N, CA, C, O and CB atoms as a CASP TS submission, in Angstrom:
PFRMAT TS
TARGET T0000
AUTHOR 0000-0000-0000
METHOD Language model
MODEL 1
PARENT N/A
ATOM      1  N   UNK     1      91.652  56.719  92.003  1.00  0.00           N
ATOM      2  CA  UNK     1      92.690  57.634  92.413  1.00  0.00           C
ATOM      3  C   UNK     1      92.137  59.063  92.399  1.00  0.00           C
ATOM      4  O   UNK     1      91.210  59.389  91.658  1.00  0.00           O
ATOM      5  CB  UNK     1      93.928  57.505  91.493  1.00  0.00           C
ATOM      6  N   UNK     2      92.735  59.887  93.234  1.00  0.00           N
ATOM      7  CA  UNK     2      92.282  61.274  93.276  1.00  0.00           C
ATOM      8  C   UNK     2      92.945  62.070  92.151  1.00  0.00           C
ATOM      9  O   UNK     2      94.019  61.723  91.660  1.00  0.00           O
ATOM     10  CB  UNK     2      92.595  61.912  94.653  1.00  0.00           C
ATOM     11  N   UNK     3      92.279  63.124  91.773  1.00  0.00           N
ATOM     12  CA  UNK     3      92.771  63.987  90.703  1.00  0.00           C
ATOM     13  C   UNK     3      93.756  64.992  91.294  1.00  0.00           C
ATOM     14  O   UNK     3      93.389  65.755  92.187  1.00  0.00           O
ATOM     15  CB  UNK     3      91.595  64.718  89.983  1.00  0.00           C
ATOM     16  N   UNK     4      94.990  65.008  90.818  1.00  0.00           N
ATOM     17  CA  UNK     4      96.009  65.924  91.315  1.00  0.00           C
ATOM     18  C   UNK     4      96.284  67.011  90.286  1.00  0.00           C
ATOM     19  O   UNK     4      97.436  67.282  89.945  1.00  0.00           O
ATOM     20  CB  UNK     4      97.303  65.167  91.655  1.00  0.00           C
ATOM     21  N   UNK     5      95.238  67.615  89.808  1.00  0.00           N
ATOM     22  CA  UNK     5      95.427  68.672  88.816  1.00  0.00           C
ATOM     23  C   UNK     5      95.997  69.918  89.489  1.00  0.00           C
ATOM     24  O   UNK     5      95.894  70.088  90.704  1.00  0.00           O
ATOM     25  CB  UNK     5      94.090  69.004  88.102  1.00  0.00           C
ATOM     26  N   UNK     6      96.588  70.766  88.693  1.00  0.00           N
ATOM     27  CA  UNK     6      97.231  71.970  89.192  1.00  0.00           C
ATOM     28  C   UNK     6      96.185  73.018  89.551  1.00  0.00           C
ATOM     29  O   UNK     6      95.232  73.237  88.804  1.00  0.00           O
ATOM     30  CB  UNK     6      98.214  72.525  88.156  1.00  0.00           C
ATOM     31  N   UNK     7      96.371  73.669  90.707  1.00  0.00           N
ATOM     32  CA  UNK     7      95.440  74.716  91.131  1.00  0.00           C
ATOM     33  C   UNK     7      95.774  76.012  90.385  1.00  0.00           C
ATOM     34  O   UNK     7      96.944  76.326  90.167  1.00  0.00           O
ATOM     35  CB  UNK     7      95.505  74.933  92.682  1.00  0.00           C
ATOM     36  N   UNK     8      94.769  76.737  90.008  1.00  0.00           N
ATOM     37  CA  UNK     8      94.951  78.010  89.325  1.00  0.00           C
ATOM     38  C   UNK     8      94.414  79.090  90.239  1.00  0.00           C
ATOM     39  O   UNK     8      93.204  79.233  90.413  1.00  0.00           O
ATOM     40  CB  UNK     8      94.238  78.033  87.930  1.00  0.00           C
ATOM     41  N   UNK     9      95.339  79.855  90.826  1.00  0.00           N
ATOM     42  CA  UNK     9      94.939  80.867  91.798  1.00  0.00           C
ATOM     43  C   UNK     9      94.423  82.140  91.143  1.00  0.00           C
ATOM     44  O   UNK     9      93.606  82.851  91.730  1.00  0.00           O
ATOM     45  CB  UNK     9      96.099  81.198  92.696  1.00  0.00           C
ATOM     46  N   UNK    10      94.882  82.429  89.956  1.00  0.00           N
ATOM     47  CA  UNK    10      94.505  83.691  89.327  1.00  0.00           C
ATOM     48  C   UNK    10      93.029  83.728  88.933  1.00  0.00           C
ATOM     49  O   UNK    10      92.474  84.807  88.723  1.00  0.00           O
ATOM     50  CB  UNK    10      95.366  83.932  88.106  1.00  0.00           C
ATOM     51  N   UNK    11      92.400  82.583  88.834  1.00  0.00           N
ATOM     52  CA  UNK    11      90.987  82.564  88.468  1.00  0.00           C
ATOM     53  C   UNK    11      90.088  82.262  89.657  1.00  0.00           C
ATOM     54  O   UNK    11      88.877  82.117  89.493  1.00  0.00           O
ATOM     55  CB  UNK    11      90.748  81.545  87.377  1.00  0.00           C
ATOM     56  N   UNK    12      90.661  82.166  90.852  1.00  0.00           N
ATOM     57  CA  UNK    12      89.855  81.868  92.032  1.00  0.00           C
ATOM     58  C   UNK    12      88.973  83.062  92.372  1.00  0.00           C
ATOM     59  O   UNK    12      89.370  84.217  92.214  1.00  0.00           O
ATOM     60  CB  UNK    12      90.754  81.498  93.232  1.00  0.00           C
ATOM     61  N   UNK    13      87.799  82.766  92.832  1.00  0.00           N
ATOM     62  CA  UNK    13      86.896  83.830  93.251  1.00  0.00           C
ATOM     63  C   UNK    13      87.301  84.333  94.635  1.00  0.00           C
ATOM     64  O   UNK    13      87.764  83.562  95.476  1.00  0.00           O
ATOM     65  CB  UNK    13      85.429  83.334  93.256  1.00  0.00           C
ATOM     66  N   UNK    14      87.124  85.615  94.857  1.00  0.00           N
ATOM     67  CA  UNK    14      87.379  86.178  96.173  1.00  0.00           C
ATOM     68  C   UNK    14      88.812  86.570  96.445  1.00  0.00           C
ATOM     69  O   UNK    14      89.135  86.907  97.584  1.00  0.00           O
ATOM     70  CB  UNK    14      86.962  85.227  97.184  1.00  0.00           C
ATOM     71  N   UNK    15      89.681  86.545  95.461  1.00  0.00           N
ATOM     72  CA  UNK    15      91.070  86.943  95.681  1.00  0.00           C
ATOM     73  C   UNK    15      91.189  88.438  95.434  1.00  0.00           C
ATOM     74  O   UNK    15      91.088  88.895  94.295  1.00  0.00           O
ATOM     75  CB  UNK    15      92.043  86.145  94.758  1.00  0.00           C
ATOM     76  N   UNK    16      91.402  89.189  96.490  1.00  0.00           N
ATOM     77  CA  UNK    16      91.491  90.645  96.419  1.00  0.00           C
ATOM     78  C   UNK    16      92.968  91.045  96.483  1.00  0.00           C
ATOM     79  O   UNK    16      93.486  91.341  97.560  1.00  0.00           O
ATOM     80  CB  UNK    16      90.672  91.320  97.577  1.00  0.00           C
ATOM     81  N   UNK    17      93.637  91.054  95.343  1.00  0.00           N
ATOM     82  CA  UNK    17      95.071  91.302  95.308  1.00  0.00           C
ATOM     83  C   UNK    17      95.474  92.692  95.795  1.00  0.00           C
ATOM     84  O   UNK    17      96.485  92.797  96.489  1.00  0.00           O
ATOM     85  CB  UNK    17      95.569  91.107  93.923  1.00  0.00           C
ATOM     86  N   UNK    18      94.745  93.768  95.474  1.00  0.00           N
ATOM     87  CA  UNK    18      95.131  95.072  96.036  1.00  0.00           C
ATOM     88  C   UNK    18      95.101  95.081  97.567  1.00  0.00           C
ATOM     89  O   UNK    18      95.954  95.706  98.198  1.00  0.00           O
ATOM     90  CB  UNK    18      94.205  96.163  95.503  1.00  0.00           C
ATOM     91  N   UNK    19      94.135  94.399  98.162  1.00  0.00           N
ATOM     92  CA  UNK    19      94.075  94.322  99.622  1.00  0.00           C
ATOM     93  C   UNK    19      95.247  93.511 100.166  1.00  0.00           C
ATOM     94  O   UNK    19      95.796  93.850 101.214  1.00  0.00           O
ATOM     95  CB  UNK    19      92.743  93.700 100.076  1.00  0.00           C
ATOM     96  N   UNK    20      95.636  92.450  99.472  1.00  0.00           N
ATOM     97  CA  UNK    20      96.773  91.635  99.910  1.00  0.00           C
ATOM     98  C   UNK    20      98.057  92.461  99.849  1.00  0.00           C
ATOM     99  O   UNK    20      98.868  92.414 100.773  1.00  0.00           O
ATOM    100  CB  UNK    20      96.906  90.357  99.035  1.00  0.00           C
ATOM    101  N   UNK    21      98.242  93.207  98.781  1.00  0.00           N
ATOM    102  CA  UNK    21      99.442  94.023  98.644  1.00  0.00           C
ATOM    103  C   UNK    21      99.484  95.123  99.687  1.00  0.00           C
ATOM    104  O   UNK    21     100.552  95.419 100.223  1.00  0.00           O
ATOM    105  CB  UNK    21      99.517  94.624  97.252  1.00  0.00           C
ATOM    106  N   UNK    22      98.349  95.735  99.987  1.00  0.00           N
ATOM    107  CA  UNK    22      98.267  96.764 101.016  1.00  0.00           C
ATOM    108  C   UNK    22      98.639  96.173 102.387  1.00  0.00           C
ATOM    109  O   UNK    22      99.386  96.787 103.148  1.00  0.00           O
ATOM    110  CB  UNK    22      96.842  97.380 101.055  1.00  0.00           C
ATOM    111  N   UNK    23      98.121  94.998 102.689  1.00  0.00           N
ATOM    112  CA  UNK    23      98.415  94.336 103.959  1.00  0.00           C
ATOM    113  C   UNK    23      99.895  93.991 104.063  1.00  0.00           C
ATOM    114  O   UNK    23     100.491  94.134 105.131  1.00  0.00           O
ATOM    115  CB  UNK    23      97.567  93.069 104.113  1.00  0.00           C
ATOM    116  N   UNK    24     100.491  93.538 102.964  1.00  0.00           N
ATOM    117  CA  UNK    24     101.915  93.204 102.952  1.00  0.00           C
ATOM    118  C   UNK    24     102.760  94.447 103.212  1.00  0.00           C
ATOM    119  O   UNK    24     103.710  94.402 103.994  1.00  0.00           O
ATOM    120  CB  UNK    24     102.310  92.563 101.607  1.00  0.00           C
ATOM    121  N   UNK    25     102.416  95.558 102.558  1.00  0.00           N
ATOM    122  CA  UNK    25     103.166  96.800 102.759  1.00  0.00           C
ATOM    123  C   UNK    25     103.035  97.280 104.200  1.00  0.00           C
ATOM    124  O   UNK    25     104.002  97.779 104.774  1.00  0.00           O
ATOM    125  CB  UNK    25     102.677  97.892 101.789  1.00  0.00           C
ATOM    126  N   UNK    26     101.861  97.137 104.785  1.00  0.00           N
ATOM    127  CA  UNK    26     101.661  97.507 106.181  1.00  0.00           C
ATOM    128  C   UNK    26     102.496  96.617 107.096  1.00  0.00           C
ATOM    129  O   UNK    26     103.103  97.107 108.049  1.00  0.00           O
ATOM    130  CB  UNK    26     100.176  97.412 106.556  1.00  0.00           C
ATOM    131  N   UNK    27     102.533  95.315 106.815  1.00  0.00           N
ATOM    132  CA  UNK    27     103.326  94.376 107.595  1.00  0.00           C
ATOM    133  C   UNK    27     104.804  94.750 107.551  1.00  0.00           C
ATOM    134  O   UNK    27     105.478  94.737 108.581  1.00  0.00           O
ATOM    135  CB  UNK    27     103.122  92.947 107.079  1.00  0.00           C
ATOM    136  N   UNK    28     105.308  95.080 106.377  1.00  0.00           N
ATOM    137  CA  UNK    28     106.717  95.468 106.226  1.00  0.00           C
ATOM    138  C   UNK    28     106.988  96.761 106.987  1.00  0.00           C
ATOM    139  O   UNK    28     108.015  96.878 107.655  1.00  0.00           O
ATOM    140  CB  UNK    28     107.086  95.638 104.729  1.00  0.00           C
ATOM    141  N   UNK    29     106.080  97.734 106.897  1.00  0.00           N
ATOM    142  CA  UNK    29     106.260  99.009 107.585  1.00  0.00           C
ATOM    143  C   UNK    29     106.315  98.807 109.100  1.00  0.00           C
ATOM    144  O   UNK    29     107.172  99.384 109.769  1.00  0.00           O
ATOM    145  CB  UNK    29     105.126  99.979 107.218  1.00  0.00           C
ATOM    146  N   UNK    30     105.404  97.990 109.646  1.00  0.00           N
ATOM    147  CA  UNK    30     105.399  97.723 111.083  1.00  0.00           C
ATOM    148  C   UNK    30     106.676  96.994 111.487  1.00  0.00           C
ATOM    149  O   UNK    30     107.235  97.260 112.551  1.00  0.00           O
ATOM    150  CB  UNK    30     104.159  96.894 111.480  1.00  0.00           C
ATOM    151  N   UNK    31     107.137  96.080 110.644  1.00  0.00           N
ATOM    152  CA  UNK    31     108.388  95.381 110.924  1.00  0.00           C
ATOM    153  C   UNK    31     109.576  96.324 110.971  1.00  0.00           C
ATOM    154  O   UNK    31     110.445  96.179 111.831  1.00  0.00           O
ATOM    155  CB  UNK    31     108.630  94.314 109.885  1.00  0.00           C
ATOM    156  N   UNK    32     109.628  97.277 110.075  1.00  0.00           N
ATOM    157  CA  UNK    32     110.720  98.253 110.062  1.00  0.00           C
ATOM    158  C   UNK    32     110.667  99.144 111.303  1.00  0.00           C
ATOM    159  O   UNK    32     111.704  99.437 111.898  1.00  0.00           O
ATOM    160  CB  UNK    32     110.657  99.115 108.787  1.00  0.00           C
ATOM    161  N   UNK    33     109.477  99.573 111.693  1.00  0.00           N
ATOM    162  CA  UNK    33     109.324 100.408 112.885  1.00  0.00           C
ATOM    163  C   UNK    33     109.738  99.629 114.131  1.00  0.00           C
ATOM    164  O   UNK    33     110.431 100.164 114.997  1.00  0.00           O
ATOM    165  CB  UNK    33     107.865 100.905 113.020  1.00  0.00           C
ATOM    166  N   UNK    34     109.319  98.372 114.224  1.00  0.00           N
ATOM    167  CA  UNK    34     109.686  97.541 115.381  1.00  0.00           C
ATOM    168  C   UNK    34     111.194  97.310 115.421  1.00  0.00           C
ATOM    169  O   UNK    34     111.792  97.343 116.497  1.00  0.00           O
ATOM    170  CB  UNK    34     108.942  96.185 115.335  1.00  0.00           C
ATOM    171  N   UNK    35     111.811  97.080 114.280  1.00  0.00           N
ATOM    172  CA  UNK    35     113.259  96.890 114.225  1.00  0.00           C
ATOM    173  C   UNK    35     113.983  98.150 114.678  1.00  0.00           C
ATOM    174  O   UNK    35     114.958  98.073 115.425  1.00  0.00           O
ATOM    175  CB  UNK    35     113.700  96.505 112.805  1.00  0.00           C
ATOM    176  N   UNK    36     113.517  99.296 114.235  1.00  0.00           N
ATOM    177  CA  UNK    36     114.111 100.562 114.658  1.00  0.00           C
ATOM    178  C   UNK    36     113.955 100.801 116.146  1.00  0.00           C
ATOM    179  O   UNK    36     114.873 101.305 116.794  1.00  0.00           O
ATOM    180  CB  UNK    36     113.494 101.704 113.896  1.00  0.00           C
ATOM    181  N   UNK    37     112.799 100.445 116.694  1.00  0.00           N
ATOM    182  CA  UNK    37     112.571 100.615 118.129  1.00  0.00           C
ATOM    183  C   UNK    37     113.492  99.716 118.941  1.00  0.00           C
ATOM    184  O   UNK    37     114.058 100.152 119.943  1.00  0.00           O
ATOM    185  CB  UNK    37     111.111 100.320 118.475  1.00  0.00           C
ATOM    186  N   UNK    38     113.644  98.481 118.525  1.00  0.00           N
ATOM    187  CA  UNK    38     114.535  97.553 119.230  1.00  0.00           C
ATOM    188  C   UNK    38     115.979  98.027 119.135  1.00  0.00           C
ATOM    189  O   UNK    38     116.710  97.973 120.124  1.00  0.00           O
ATOM    190  CB  UNK    38     114.403  96.127 118.656  1.00  0.00           C
ATOM    191  N   UNK    39     116.398  98.486 117.968  1.00  0.00           N
ATOM    192  CA  UNK    39     117.764  98.991 117.802  1.00  0.00           C
ATOM    193  C   UNK    39     118.001 100.213 118.699  1.00  0.00           C
ATOM    194  O   UNK    39     119.073 100.354 119.287  1.00  0.00           O
ATOM    195  CB  UNK    39     118.029  99.354 116.319  1.00  0.00           C
ATOM    196  N   UNK    40     117.012 101.081 118.801  1.00  0.00           N
ATOM    197  CA  UNK    40     117.128 102.257 119.661  1.00  0.00           C
ATOM    198  C   UNK    40     117.276 101.847 121.122  1.00  0.00           C
ATOM    199  O   UNK    40     118.111 102.398 121.840  1.00  0.00           O
ATOM    200  CB  UNK    40     115.905 103.171 119.488  1.00  0.00           C
ATOM    201  N   UNK    41     116.476 100.890 121.564  1.00  0.00           N
ATOM    202  CA  UNK    41     116.566 100.416 122.944  1.00  0.00           C
ATOM    203  C   UNK    41     117.943  99.809 123.210  1.00  0.00           C
ATOM    204  O   UNK    41     118.533 100.051 124.263  1.00  0.00           O
ATOM    205  CB  UNK    41     115.457  99.382 123.236  1.00  0.00           C
ATOM    206  N   UNK    42     118.450  99.034 122.279  1.00  0.00           N
ATOM    207  CA  UNK    42     119.764  98.411 122.463  1.00  0.00           C
ATOM    208  C   UNK    42     120.855  99.472 122.542  1.00  0.00           C
ATOM    209  O   UNK    42     121.753  99.374 123.378  1.00  0.00           O
ATOM    210  CB  UNK    42     120.063  97.426 121.317  1.00  0.00           C
ATOM    211  N   UNK    43     120.787 100.476 121.688  1.00  0.00           N
ATOM    212  CA  UNK    43     121.798 101.551 121.722  1.00  0.00           C
ATOM    213  C   UNK    43     121.695 102.329 123.033  1.00  0.00           C
ATOM    214  O   UNK    43     122.717 102.650 123.641  1.00  0.00           O
ATOM    215  CB  UNK    43     121.622 102.515 120.508  1.00  0.00           C
ATOM    216  N   UNK    44     120.493 102.632 123.468  1.00  0.00           N
ATOM    217  CA  UNK    44     120.336 103.364 124.739  1.00  0.00           C
ATOM    218  C   UNK    44     120.829 102.520 125.922  1.00  0.00           C
ATOM    219  O   UNK    44     121.411 103.056 126.865  1.00  0.00           O
ATOM    220  CB  UNK    44     118.850 103.762 124.955  1.00  0.00           C
ATOM    221  N   UNK    45     120.603 101.229 125.872  1.00  0.00           N
ATOM    222  CA  UNK    45     121.114 100.350 126.930  1.00  0.00           C
ATOM    223  C   UNK    45     122.630 100.348 126.931  1.00  0.00           C
ATOM    224  O   UNK    45     123.253 100.350 127.993  1.00  0.00           O
ATOM    225  CB  UNK    45     120.584  98.918 126.754  1.00  0.00           C
ATOM    226  N   UNK    46     123.228 100.345 125.747  1.00  0.00           N
ATOM    227  CA  UNK    46     124.692 100.349 125.651  1.00  0.00           C
ATOM    228  C   UNK    46     125.265 101.653 126.210  1.00  0.00           C
ATOM    229  O   UNK    46     126.334 101.657 126.821  1.00  0.00           O
ATOM    230  CB  UNK    46     125.139 100.155 124.183  1.00  0.00           C
ATOM    231  N   UNK    47     124.556 102.744 125.999  1.00  0.00           N
ATOM    232  CA  UNK    47     125.038 104.052 126.479  1.00  0.00           C
ATOM    233  C   UNK    47     124.885 104.176 127.981  1.00  0.00           C
ATOM    234  O   UNK    47     125.833 104.553 128.670  1.00  0.00           O
ATOM    235  CB  UNK    47     124.285 105.192 125.789  1.00  0.00           C
ATOM    236  N   UNK    48     123.703 103.863 128.499  1.00  0.00           N
ATOM    237  CA  UNK    48     123.398 104.150 129.894  1.00  0.00           C
ATOM    238  C   UNK    48     123.735 103.031 130.868  1.00  0.00           C
ATOM    239  O   UNK    48     123.806 103.283 132.071  1.00  0.00           O
ATOM    240  CB  UNK    48     121.971 104.471 130.018  1.00  0.00           C
ATOM    241  N   UNK    49     123.942 101.820 130.402  1.00  0.00           N
ATOM    242  CA  UNK    49     124.199 100.712 131.322  1.00  0.00           C
ATOM    243  C   UNK    49     125.661 100.278 131.342  1.00  0.00           C
ATOM    244  O   UNK    49     125.985  99.229 131.899  1.00  0.00           O
ATOM    245  CB  UNK    49     123.334  99.536 130.954  1.00  0.00           C
ATOM    246  N   UNK    50     126.543 101.069 130.743  1.00  0.00           N
ATOM    247  CA  UNK    50     127.953 100.704 130.767  1.00  0.00           C
ATOM    248  C   UNK    50     128.715 101.524 131.785  1.00  0.00           C
ATOM    249  O   UNK    50     129.923 101.348 131.941  1.00  0.00           O
ATOM    250  CB  UNK    50     128.570 100.880 129.393  1.00  0.00           C
TER
END
């Protein structure tokens, strides 16, 4: 049978947590900007296309 031991991520080599957190914050920021842009387009469409 295969060994189904629990993986331990905190001791894995090559895990750069500050880089992961930076990338996540950038992803959230881009998502917020994109959401704002879409909301702006929808509001402008509501104003000018009615």
